[in-house]
C-alpha positions as CSV (number, residue, x, y, z in Angstrom):
1,M,116.3,-31.9,103.2
2,N,117.3,-30.9,106.7
3,L,120.6,-29.0,106.0
4,L,121.1,-28.3,109.7
5,A,121.4,-32.0,110.4
6,Y,124.6,-32.3,108.3
7,E,127.9,-32.4,110.1
8,T,131.0,-30.8,108.6
9,L,134.7,-31.4,109.4
10,A,137.7,-29.3,108.6
11,V,141.0,-31.1,108.7
12,D,144.3,-29.1,108.9
13,A,146.2,-30.3,105.8
14,S,149.2,-28.0,106.3
15,S,151.4,-30.9,107.7
16,L,150.4,-33.2,104.8
17,T,151.0,-30.6,102.0
18,S,153.6,-28.2,103.5
19,I,151.1,-25.4,102.7
20,P,150.3,-23.3,105.7
21,G,146.7,-22.4,106.3
22,L,145.3,-25.1,104.1
23,F,142.3,-27.1,105.4
24,I,140.3,-29.9,103.8
25,V,136.6,-29.8,104.5
26,K,134.4,-33.0,104.5
27,N,130.6,-33.1,104.5
28,T,127.7,-34.7,102.7
29,P,126.8,-31.7,100.5
30,L,130.4,-31.5,99.2
31,E,130.3,-35.2,98.5
32,R,127.1,-34.8,96.5
33,L,128.6,-31.9,94.6
34,L,131.9,-33.6,93.7
35,F,130.6,-37.1,93.0
36,D,127.7,-36.2,90.7
37,R,128.8,-34.9,87.3
38,N,125.2,-35.2,86.0
39,M,123.6,-32.4,88.2
40,L,122.4,-29.4,86.2
41,G,120.3,-26.3,86.7
42,S,118.5,-25.7,89.9
43,D,119.7,-29.0,91.5
44,F,123.3,-27.9,91.0
45,R,122.7,-24.4,92.2
46,L,121.0,-25.6,95.4
47,A,123.8,-28.2,96.0
48,A,126.4,-25.5,95.7
49,L,124.6,-23.3,98.2
50,S,124.4,-26.2,100.6
51,A,128.1,-26.9,100.2
52,S,128.9,-23.2,100.7
53,R,126.9,-23.1,103.9
54,M,128.8,-26.0,105.3
55,M,132.1,-24.4,104.5
56,I,131.0,-21.1,106.0
57,R,130.3,-22.8,109.3
58,H,134.0,-23.2,109.8
59,V,134.7,-19.4,109.5
60,V,131.4,-17.8,110.6
61,D,132.8,-16.8,114.0
62,E,135.6,-14.9,112.2
63,L,133.1,-13.3,109.8
64,N,131.1,-12.1,112.7
65,A,134.1,-10.9,114.7
66,G,135.8,-9.0,111.9
67,V,134.8,-6.8,109.0
68,F,135.1,-9.1,106.0
69,S,134.0,-8.1,102.5
70,E,133.5,-10.5,99.6
71,L,135.4,-10.4,96.4
72,V,133.3,-12.1,93.8
73,L,135.3,-13.3,90.8
74,L,133.0,-13.4,87.8
75,S,131.7,-15.7,86.8
76,K,132.5,-18.8,88.8
77,G,132.3,-16.9,92.1
78,L,128.5,-16.4,91.6
79,T,128.1,-20.2,91.9
80,Y,129.4,-20.1,95.5
81,Q,126.6,-17.8,96.7
82,L,128.7,-16.8,99.8
83,A,126.6,-13.7,100.7
84,E,123.4,-15.8,101.0
85,G,125.2,-18.6,102.7
86,S,126.7,-16.3,105.3
87,I,123.3,-14.9,106.2
88,L,121.7,-18.3,106.3
89,E,124.4,-19.5,108.7
90,G,124.0,-16.6,111.1
91,G,126.9,-14.6,109.6
92,P,127.0,-11.0,108.5
93,N,125.9,-9.4,105.3
94,L,129.0,-9.4,103.1
95,A,129.8,-6.1,101.4
96,C,130.5,-7.0,97.8
97,N,133.4,-6.2,95.5
98,L,133.2,-7.5,91.9
99,M,135.9,-8.4,89.5
100,A,135.6,-10.0,86.0
101,T,138.5,-12.3,85.2
102,S,139.0,-14.6,82.2
103,R,141.6,-17.2,81.1
104,A,143.5,-15.8,78.1
105,N,145.7,-18.9,77.9
106,V,146.3,-22.1,79.9
107,T,149.6,-23.9,79.6
108,G,150.1,-26.8,82.0
109,S,150.4,-25.4,85.5
110,T,150.1,-21.7,84.6
111,A,147.4,-19.5,83.2
112,Q,147.4,-16.0,81.7
113,I,144.5,-14.1,83.4
114,D,142.9,-11.0,82.0
115,V,141.0,-8.6,84.4
116,S,138.4,-6.8,82.3
117,Y,136.2,-5.2,85.0
118,C,136.4,-4.1,88.6
119,Q,133.9,-2.6,91.0
120,L,135.7,-2.3,94.3
121,D,133.7,0.3,96.2
122,A,133.1,-2.0,99.2
123,G,136.8,-2.2,99.8
124,G,138.0,-3.8,103.0
125,D,141.3,-5.2,104.2
126,R,139.8,-8.6,104.9
127,L,138.4,-10.6,102.0
128,I,136.5,-13.8,101.6
129,I,136.6,-15.4,98.1
130,G,134.7,-18.4,96.7
131,D,136.5,-19.8,93.7
132,T,137.6,-23.1,92.2
133,V,141.4,-23.1,92.4
134,A,143.5,-24.7,89.7
135,S,146.8,-23.0,88.9
136,G,146.0,-20.2,91.4
137,S,146.6,-17.6,88.7
138,T,143.1,-16.2,88.8
139,V,143.2,-15.5,92.6
140,I,146.7,-14.0,92.4
141,A,145.8,-11.8,89.5
142,A,142.7,-10.6,91.3
143,L,144.5,-9.9,94.5
144,T,147.2,-8.0,92.7
145,K,144.6,-5.8,91.0
146,Y,142.7,-5.4,94.3
147,M,145.8,-4.2,96.1
148,E,146.2,-1.4,93.5
149,R,143.1,0.2,95.2
150,H,143.1,-1.2,98.8
151,S,145.4,-2.5,101.4
152,L,144.9,-6.2,102.3
153,R,145.8,-8.0,105.5
154,E,143.7,-11.2,105.5
155,I,142.0,-13.5,103.0
156,I,139.8,-16.6,103.4
157,I,139.4,-18.7,100.2
158,L,136.6,-21.3,100.0
159,S,137.1,-23.7,97.1
160,F,134.8,-26.6,96.3
161,A,137.7,-28.1,94.3
162,G,141.2,-26.8,94.8
163,A,144.6,-27.9,93.4
164,L,147.8,-28.3,95.4
165,Q,149.8,-26.3,92.9
166,G,147.4,-23.4,93.1
167,A,147.3,-23.5,96.9
168,A,151.1,-23.4,97.0
169,R,151.3,-20.4,94.7
170,I,148.6,-18.5,96.5
171,S,150.2,-19.2,99.8
172,Q,153.6,-18.0,98.7
173,F,152.0,-14.8,97.2
174,C,150.4,-14.1,100.5
175,I,153.6,-14.7,102.4
176,D,155.5,-12.4,100.1
177,N,152.8,-9.7,100.6
178,D,152.3,-10.1,104.4
179,I,148.7,-11.3,104.0
180,E,147.2,-13.8,106.4
181,C,145.7,-16.6,104.3
182,R,143.4,-19.5,105.0
183,M,142.2,-21.9,102.3
184,L,139.3,-24.4,102.8
185,F,139.2,-27.0,100.0
186,G,136.4,-29.5,99.4
187,L,137.2,-33.2,100.1
188,A,140.7,-33.0,98.7
189,A,143.8,-31.0,97.7
190,F,143.9,-32.2,94.1
191,G,146.8,-32.9,91.9
192,M,146.3,-31.0,88.6
193,G,146.3,-32.7,85.2
194,D,148.9,-31.8,82.6
195,N,146.2,-29.9,80.7
196,G,145.8,-27.4,83.6
197,F,142.0,-28.2,83.9
198,D,141.6,-31.7,85.3
199,L,141.2,-32.0,89.1
200,S,140.9,-35.7,89.7
201,F,140.7,-37.8,92.9
202,L,142.8,-40.3,90.9
203,H,145.7,-38.0,90.3
204,P,148.8,-39.4,92.1
205,D,149.4,-36.1,93.9
206,T,145.9,-35.8,95.3
207,V,145.7,-35.6,99.1
208,T,142.4,-37.1,100.2
209,D,140.8,-40.1,102.0
210,S,141.4,-43.4,100.3
211,A,137.6,-44.0,100.3
212,Y,137.2,-41.0,98.0
213,I,139.9,-42.4,95.6
214,E,138.2,-45.7,95.4
215,R,134.8,-44.1,94.9
216,A,136.1,-42.1,92.0
217,R,137.8,-45.1,90.5
218,V,134.5,-46.9,90.4
219,Q,132.6,-43.9,89.2
220,F,134.8,-43.2,86.2
221,A,135.9,-46.7,85.3
222,G,139.4,-46.0,86.5
223,R,139.9,-42.8,84.3
224,P,141.2,-39.7,86.0
225,V,138.2,-37.6,85.1
226,S,137.9,-34.1,86.7
227,A,135.7,-34.1,89.7
228,V,134.2,-30.7,88.7
229,G,134.6,-30.6,84.9
230,W,136.4,-28.1,82.7
231,D,134.2,-25.1,83.4
232,F,132.9,-25.3,86.9
233,G,129.6,-23.4,87.3
234,S,128.5,-23.9,83.7
235,Q,126.2,-26.7,85.1
236,S,123.8,-23.9,86.1
237,M,125.1,-20.9,84.2
238,S,125.4,-22.5,80.8
239,P,124.0,-26.0,80.8
240,Q,124.4,-26.4,77.0
241,K,128.1,-25.7,77.2
242,Y,128.5,-28.0,80.1
243,R,126.9,-30.9,78.1
244,E,129.2,-30.2,75.2
245,L,132.2,-30.2,77.5
246,C,131.0,-33.5,79.0
247,W,131.0,-35.0,75.4
248,L,134.6,-33.8,74.9
249,E,135.7,-35.4,78.2
250,A,133.9,-38.6,77.2
251,E,135.8,-38.5,73.9
252,M,139.1,-37.9,75.7
253,W,138.6,-40.7,78.3
254,D,136.7,-43.2,76.0
255,L,133.6,-42.9,78.2
256,H,130.8,-42.3,75.6
257,G,127.6,-43.7,77.0
258,H,129.0,-44.1,80.5
259,P,126.6,-43.2,83.3
260,S,129.2,-40.9,84.9
261,L,128.9,-38.4,82.0
262,A,125.3,-39.0,81.1
263,Q,124.7,-35.3,80.2
264,E,127.1,-35.5,77.3
265,L,126.0,-33.8,74.1
266,E,128.1,-33.7,70.9
267,P,128.8,-30.1,69.9
268,E,127.7,-28.9,66.5
269,S,130.7,-26.5,66.6
270,L,133.4,-25.6,69.2
271,E,132.4,-22.0,69.5
272,R,131.0,-22.4,73.0
273,V,133.9,-24.4,74.3
274,R,136.7,-22.3,72.7
275,Q,138.2,-21.2,76.0
276,E,138.5,-24.8,77.2
277,Y,140.1,-26.0,73.9
278,S,143.5,-26.5,75.4
279,A,142.1,-29.0,78.0
280,F,141.9,-31.7,75.4
281,N,144.0,-33.1,72.6
282,L,141.5,-34.3,69.9
283,K,141.7,-34.4,66.2
284,I,138.9,-31.8,65.8
285,A,139.6,-28.8,63.6
286,R,139.2,-25.4,65.2
287,P,136.1,-23.6,64.1
């Protein structure tokens, strides 16, 4: 695979969404990542690195010109592999801050986020973050915590899959705190499902190319299945959990046996998927 042969395009979506600083990035690695729900393990990890490299190309000049640090939001941020991607694309070594966040509760368009661990020695007033954006609550909670220790003047957010609602909330937070903000979203600015988890090309609020909408319609037999699942990154970090979540999605959308969710595996219990329980409404007793 000749990664350097891929072309990548960033489209200014601010006029379409009324969200300043929002761009939609289109390239082949992102298409592979968002239109194959059956990738697992090393295949998924390598696809994510390819997609990150393509997104980094749009900001590598800024990374080289300024002193940017990375804020890794554990655990999904590990999937983006931004530090490696930056070096491979001729960018700088990214000094690394770490923060562990978890969803305590998800209700519709909002989520309660707990921050259980911080290691912010790298500091820096310019941050780059790789994270899948739904409600935006995780990023806002992380930035709020970060600013307890460091001043912040600029952020760049790279998101393989990002929701309009989350982008709007992050943008407003940055305006309120005088932070320059750019967000690069993969292939679309997604409408978010009522469960707070689903990011589907078929959501009526999704801003994307009509070709992607039709492709998703065929892929999922017309059901608004999430392009990235309910726990992005579990494809490589916890494949068993990912398979069980696929089964629950198949149950929800009546897609058992459908090739789009071929990795589905019926869970023996709901222990592994407890945090995503609110994403579905099934007659399954809590463990």
